KEKE-3310 file (N, C-alpha, C; in steps of 0.2 Angstrom, whole numbers, plus 5000, padded with zeros to 4 digits):
npx = (5557:5555:5559:5551:5558:5568:5577:5591:5602:5617:5627:5643:5650:5666:5674:5674:5673:5684:5677:5667:5670:5667:5660:5664:5677:5681:5681:5668:5654:5644:5629:5618:5603:5596:5582:5579:5571:5553:5541:5536:5520:5504:5502:5516:5521:5513:5517:5529:5539:5532:5540:5548:5541:5539:5551:5563:5575:5586:5595:5608:5620:5633:5643:5644:5636:5626:5621:5615:5604:5597:5593:5584:5574:5574:5576:5589:5590:5598:5615:5624:5629:5643:5648:5659:5654:5642:5629:5619:5604:5592:5577:5562:5556:5560:5571:5584:5595)
npy = (5519:5508:5509:5506:5495:5493:5482:5481:5476:5484:5487:5490:5494:5496:5496:5504:5511:5524:5534:5536:5543:5554:5571:5578:5574:5563:5544:5537:5528:5513:5509:5498:5490:5477:5469:5461:5447:5444:5455:5470:5472:5478:5491:5494:5494:5504:5516:5518:5526:5527:5523:5514:5503:5492:5488:5479:5477:5490:5502:5514:5527:5536:5547:5544:5535:5544:5550:5539:5536:5548:5547:5537:5544:5549:5562:5565:5568:5565:5561:5549:5534:5524:5507:5496:5488:5492:5504:5515:5524:5536:5540:5549:5544:5530:5517:5513:5502)
npz = (5991:5978:5961:5946:5934:5919:5911:5901:5888:5884:5870:5862:5847:5842:5831:5818:5801:5794:5789:5797:5808:5821:5821:5832:5834:5841:5841:5833:5839:5839:5845:5852:5859:5868:5873:5889:5894:5895:5886:5895:5904:5908:5921:5923:5910:5904:5910:5905:5891:5875:5865:5871:5876:5868:5865:5857:5849:5845:5836:5834:5830:5838:5848:5861:5875:5879:5868:5862:5871:5869:5856:5857:5862:5875:5887:5896:5912:5923:5928:5918:5924:5924:5926:5924:5910:5910:5910:5919:5922:5929:5924:5922:5933:5932:5933:5923:5915)
capx = (5553:5558:5557:5550:5564:5568:5584:5593:5610:5620:5633:5646:5655:5670:5678:5670:5677:5687:5672:5661:5673:5662:5661:5667:5684:5682:5679:5660:5652:5637:5626:5611:5600:5592:5577:5579:5565:5546:5539:5532:5513:5500:5504:5523:5522:5509:5521:5535:5538:5529:5546:5552:5537:5539:5558:5567:5581:5586:5602:5610:5627:5634:5650:5644:5630:5621:5618:5611:5598:5594:5590:5578:5569:5575:5579:5593:5590:5603:5621:5624:5634:5646:5651:5662:5651:5635:5627:5613:5602:5585:5573:5555:5555:5561:5578:5586:5602)
capy = (5517:5505:5512:5501:5495:5490:5480:5480:5475:5489:5485:5495:5491:5502:5495:5507:5514:5530:5539:5536:5547:5559:5578:5580:5572:5556:5539:5535:5521:5510:5506:5494:5488:5471:5468:5455:5444:5445:5462:5472:5473:5482:5498:5496:5496:5510:5521:5519:5530:5522:5520:5509:5498:5487:5488:5472:5479:5497:5503:5520:5528:5542:5548:5541:5532:5549:5550:5533:5537:5553:5544:5533:5549:5551:5568:5563:5573:5563:5559:5542:5530:5518:5502:5491:5489:5493:5511:5516:5531:5536:5545:5549:5539:5523:5515:5510:5499)
capz = (5986:5973:5955:5940:5930:5912:5911:5894:5887:5879:5867:5858:5842:5841:5825:5812:5796:5796:5787:5802:5814:5823:5820:5839:5834:5844:5837:5833:5842:5837:5851:5852:5865:5867:5879:5892:5897:5892:5886:5901:5902:5913:5923:5922:5903:5903:5913:5900:5885:5870:5861:5875:5878:5863:5863:5856:5846:5842:5835:5832:5831:5842:5851:5868:5877:5880:5861:5861:5874:5866:5850:5859:5864:5882:5889:5901:5917:5928:5925:5917:5928:5921:5930:5919:5903:5912:5910:5922:5923:5931:5919:5923:5939:5930:5933:5916:5916)
cpx = (5557:5555:5556:5556:5564:5576:5586:5600:5612:5626:5636:5651:5660:5674:5674:5675:5679:5681:5667:5664:5668:5664:5665:5674:5685:5679:5671:5659:5645:5635:5619:5609:5595:5588:5579:5573:5559:5545:5535:5525:5510:5503:5511:5524:5519:5513:5527:5534:5536:5535:5550:5548:5538:5546:5561:5574:5581:5593:5603:5617:5628:5641:5650:5637:5624:5617:5613:5604:5594:5590:5584:5572:5569:5578:5583:5594:5595:5609:5621:5630:5636:5649:5653:5658:5644:5634:5620:5611:5595:5582:5566:5553:5556:5568:5579:5593:5604)
cpy = (5514:5507:5506:5501:5491:5488:5478:5479:5480:5487:5490:5491:5497:5502:5498:5510:5521:5536:5540:5540:5553:5566:5581:5578:5565:5551:5538:5529:5519:5507:5503:5491:5482:5470:5461:5453:5446:5453:5464:5473:5476:5489:5499:5498:5503:5516:5522:5523:5525:5519:5515:5503:5492:5486:5481:5473:5486:5498:5511:5521:5535:5542:5544:5539:5537:5550:5545:5534:5543:5551:5540:5538:5551:5558:5566:5569:5571:5561:5551:5539:5524:5514:5497:5493:5491:5501:5511:5523:5530:5542:5544:5544:5532:5522:5511:5508:5496)
cpz = (5980:5966:5950:5936:5923:5911:5903:5894:5882:5877:5863:5853:5839:5834:5819:5807:5797:5794:5792:5809:5815:5822:5826:5839:5837:5840:5838:5836:5839:5843:5849:5858:5863:5874:5882:5895:5893:5891:5892:5899:5908:5915:5922:5915:5901:5905:5909:5894:5880:5866:5865:5876:5874:5861:5862:5854:5843:5841:5833:5833:5834:5845:5858:5869:5877:5873:5860:5864:5871:5860:5851:5861:5871:5883:5896:5906:5923:5924:5924:5921:5925:5926:5925:5912:5904:5913:5914:5922:5926:5927:5920:5928:5937:5930:5926:5917:5909)
residu = (MET:LYS:LEU:PRO:SER:LEU:ARG:VAL:LYS:LEU:HIS:SER:ALA:MET:GLN:LEU:LYS:GLN:SER:GLN:ILE:SER:VAL:ALA:GLY:GLY:PRO:ALA:SER:ARG:TRP:TRP:VAL:LEU:GLN:GLU:GLY:VAL:PRO:MET:ARG:GLY:LYS:ALA:ALA:GLN:ASP:LEU:ALA:ALA:ASN:VAL:ARG:GLN:LEU:SER:ARG:VAL:ALA:CYS:GLN:GLY:VAL:ASP:PRO:LYS:ALA:PHE:TRP:HIS:ALA:LEU:GLY:PHE:THR:ILE:ALA:HIS:GLU:LEU:ILE:ARG:GLN:GLY:ARG:THR:PHE:SER:LEU:ILE:GLN:ALA:ASP:HIS:ALA:ILE:GLU)
# end
């Protein structure tokens, strides 16, 4: 069974000021996501969380990508997979890359 998908570009800006170092001791990262293609419509859009349906650009800061997805409102139930600069996960029966 093929899962509905939402393809996004995930970027990291690692050159932050010393004051932005995380509490965990590692360097803080700024993550943002840019939607590729036209906004999803119909049943595919209805199945997505409301904060993802109209996603065009969202930014947050965190120690790792998991903090980024958490800030978007996702509860990550599966391990995040990293391949080069691409992070993938399956959440609520949707594949997100």
